[in-house]
C-alpha positions as CSV (number, residue, x, y, z in Angstrom):
1,X,117.7,148.0,-5.7
2,X,121.2,148.9,-4.3
3,X,123.9,146.7,-5.6
4,X,126.8,145.7,-3.8
5,X,130.0,145.8,-4.6
6,X,132.9,144.5,-1.8
7,X,136.1,145.1,-2.7
8,X,137.2,141.5,-0.5
9,X,136.4,138.3,-0.1
10,X,134.2,137.5,2.4
11,X,135.9,136.0,5.5
12,X,135.1,133.5,7.9
13,X,134.8,135.4,11.1
14,X,132.4,137.8,8.8
15,X,129.9,136.7,11.0
16,X,131.7,138.1,14.7
17,X,133.4,141.7,12.6
18,X,131.8,144.8,13.6
19,X,130.6,146.9,10.5
20,X,129.7,150.3,10.5
21,X,127.9,151.7,7.4
22,X,128.2,155.5,5.9
23,X,125.8,157.1,3.6
24,X,126.8,159.8,1.5
25,X,125.5,161.0,-1.9
26,X,129.2,160.7,-4.1
27,X,132.1,158.4,-2.4
28,X,134.6,161.6,-2.8
29,X,133.0,163.4,0.0
30,X,134.6,160.3,2.2
31,X,138.0,162.5,1.3
32,X,139.5,165.7,1.5
33,X,138.8,168.7,-0.5
34,X,142.3,170.5,0.2
35,X,144.0,167.4,-0.3
36,X,146.2,167.5,-4.5
37,X,146.5,163.7,-4.5
38,X,145.1,161.0,-6.2
39,X,142.3,159.3,-4.5
40,X,144.3,156.0,-3.9
41,X,146.8,158.2,-1.8
42,X,144.7,161.1,-0.6
43,X,143.8,161.7,3.0
44,X,140.2,160.7,4.2
45,X,137.9,164.0,5.2
46,X,138.8,164.1,9.1
47,X,135.4,164.6,10.2
48,X,134.5,160.7,8.7
49,X,137.8,159.5,10.2
50,X,137.4,161.0,12.9
51,X,133.8,159.3,13.1
52,X,135.1,155.7,11.8
53,X,138.1,156.0,14.7
54,X,135.6,157.2,17.1
55,X,133.6,154.1,15.7
56,X,136.9,151.3,16.3
57,X,137.1,152.4,19.6
58,X,133.8,151.1,20.4
59,X,134.8,147.2,19.3
60,X,136.8,145.0,20.7
61,X,139.9,144.6,20.1
62,X,140.8,142.0,18.2
63,X,137.5,142.1,16.9
64,X,137.6,142.8,13.0
65,X,136.7,145.3,11.6
66,X,133.9,146.4,8.4
67,X,132.9,149.7,7.0
68,X,130.1,150.1,4.2
69,X,129.5,152.9,2.3
70,X,126.6,153.3,0.5
71,X,126.7,156.1,-2.5
72,X,122.9,157.5,-2.8
73,X,124.0,159.3,-6.3
74,X,126.6,157.0,-8.1
75,X,126.6,153.3,-8.8
76,X,128.4,150.8,-7.4
77,X,131.5,150.1,-8.9
78,X,135.0,147.3,-8.5
79,X,136.8,150.3,-9.7
80,X,135.4,153.0,-7.2
81,X,134.9,149.8,-4.6
82,X,138.7,149.0,-4.4
83,X,139.5,152.9,-4.9
84,X,138.5,153.7,-1.6
85,X,139.3,149.9,-0.3
86,X,142.8,151.3,-0.8
87,X,142.8,154.4,0.0
88,X,141.4,153.3,3.7
89,X,143.6,150.9,4.1
90,X,146.4,152.9,3.2
91,X,145.5,155.9,5.2
92,X,145.1,154.2,8.5
93,X,148.2,152.1,7.5
94,X,150.1,156.0,7.7
95,X,149.0,156.6,10.2
96,X,150.2,153.4,12.4
97,X,153.1,154.1,11.3
98,X,153.7,158.0,12.3
99,X,152.2,156.3,15.6
100,X,154.6,154.1,15.6
101,X,157.1,156.3,14.9
102,X,156.3,158.5,17.7
103,X,156.0,155.8,20.2
104,X,160.3,155.1,19.6
105,X,160.7,158.6,19.3
106,X,158.8,158.9,23.1
107,X,161.1,156.3,24.1
108,X,164.1,157.6,23.3
109,X,163.3,161.0,25.2
110,X,162.7,158.8,27.7
111,X,166.7,156.6,27.8
112,X,167.1,160.6,27.2
113,X,165.7,162.0,30.1
114,X,166.5,158.8,32.7
115,X,170.4,159.4,32.2
116,X,169.7,163.6,33.0
117,X,167.8,162.3,35.6
118,X,170.2,159.2,37.4
119,X,173.3,161.8,36.4
120,X,171.4,164.9,38.5
121,X,170.5,162.2,41.6
122,X,173.2,161.4,42.2
123,X,175.3,164.8,42.0
124,X,171.8,166.1,44.9
125,X,172.8,163.5,46.6
126,X,177.0,164.1,46.0
127,X,175.7,168.2,46.5
128,X,173.1,167.3,50.0
129,X,176.2,165.5,51.8
130,X,178.8,168.1,50.7
131,X,176.5,171.8,52.2
132,X,175.3,169.1,55.2
133,X,179.3,168.5,56.1
134,X,179.4,172.6,56.5
135,X,176.5,173.1,58.6
136,X,177.4,173.1,62.7
137,X,173.5,171.9,63.7
138,X,172.9,168.3,62.9
139,X,169.0,169.3,62.2
140,X,170.0,171.7,59.3
141,X,172.4,169.3,58.0
142,X,169.1,166.6,57.4
143,X,166.6,169.3,56.4
144,X,169.8,170.7,53.9
145,X,170.9,166.7,52.7
146,X,166.7,165.9,52.5
147,X,166.1,169.1,50.5
148,X,168.9,167.9,47.2
149,X,167.7,164.0,47.5
150,X,164.4,165.3,46.9
151,X,165.7,167.6,43.8
152,X,166.9,164.8,42.7
153,X,164.2,162.1,43.0
154,X,161.8,165.3,41.2
155,X,164.1,165.4,37.9
156,X,163.8,161.4,37.5
157,X,159.8,162.7,37.3
158,X,159.3,163.2,33.8
159,X,160.7,159.6,33.2
160,X,158.8,158.1,35.0
161,X,156.5,159.9,33.3
162,X,157.2,158.4,29.4
163,X,157.9,154.6,31.4
164,X,154.9,154.4,33.4
165,X,151.8,155.9,31.1
166,X,153.0,157.5,28.7
167,X,153.5,154.8,25.9
168,X,150.2,153.0,26.1
169,X,148.1,155.2,25.0
170,X,150.2,156.0,21.4
171,X,150.1,151.5,21.7
172,X,146.6,151.3,21.2
173,X,146.7,153.9,19.1
174,X,149.2,152.1,16.8
175,X,147.5,148.7,16.9
176,X,144.0,150.4,16.4
177,X,144.9,151.9,13.2
178,X,147.0,148.4,12.2
179,X,143.1,146.9,12.6
180,X,141.2,149.9,10.4
181,X,143.9,149.5,8.5
182,X,143.3,145.8,7.1
183,X,139.4,146.2,7.4
184,X,137.2,145.1,4.8
185,X,135.2,147.5,3.2
186,X,132.5,147.5,0.5
187,X,130.6,150.2,-1.4
188,X,126.4,149.8,-2.2
189,X,125.1,152.6,-4.1
190,X,122.7,152.8,-6.9
191,X,121.3,149.7,-9.6
192,X,123.7,148.9,-12.3
193,X,124.4,146.2,-14.6
194,X,126.2,142.7,-14.0
195,X,126.8,140.8,-11.2
196,X,126.1,142.3,-7.8
197,X,129.3,141.1,-6.0
């Protein structure tokens, strides 16, 4: 009979928790074999990480998450359950920190781009009016002036894209990884003596 070892205590909202079950032969299959760090600090295997993240994206935004890992070839112990939970939490929390760092860099780029764009827009207005004043034909002077104005507004395209569209997918990714960094992790393995939880 399988033994279930939970790395953290059940919470009152456990019934509403979205739970993902993974079946692996051994726990080490969940980790990146190329990473020389100890298990608690090791990155998750890219395929496992992608699978977990894609599953979590399909859940409701504030729904608590849970992960159950079924081991076919090794027993579930409190030690490996705790190790797995620590590793999963550390990995996704690092990803959340990286996403928020990326968001800060994006906003910094957006602010710089906005200053440059506004300066270019002002210069385009001045240059357009100056060149339009040198042309005798009203039609051509209007064309020159409008061309510079359009060019000035085009310079604001990148900062507007950043502040209107680019930031929110990164924020959503950070929040998703923060949720994954808090999910309850349980391990099911082959039978072993002792209490089940």
